[in-house]
C-alpha positions, 0 to 999 in steps of 0.5 A: 499500499503506498498511502502514508500512514498519516492520510491511512489513519485519518480515513480510518478514524474517520470511517470507523466513527460513521454508523455501521447500518448505512453499509450493512443495509447497503451491502444486504442489497448488493450481495443480493443483486449479485452485482458486488465486486463494482458496488462495495468499490462504490460504497468506499467512493461513495464513503470517502467522499461523504466522510473525508471531502474531496478538498482534503482527497485533493489536496493531500492524496491526488499529489502522490497516489491515484485512484487504484492506491487509493482502493487499495486502502480503503478495501482495508479498511472496510474488511 
């Protein structure tokens, strides 16, 4: 994973503070539809844009990461 620890922990802390029931209901619906791969990615990215924000992503992450690197960190957080 290429994301520096400080940024990873910032995202992880934001994830730990939210009400996970929102994601639980969405995950059940996604698995029921059988479209898990793309839908799970969409769920992760919705989270980061809603709870972290575009300004943080553009200012701190995109200067040294691409979407694949960011999604790797998000997958690790969402386990």
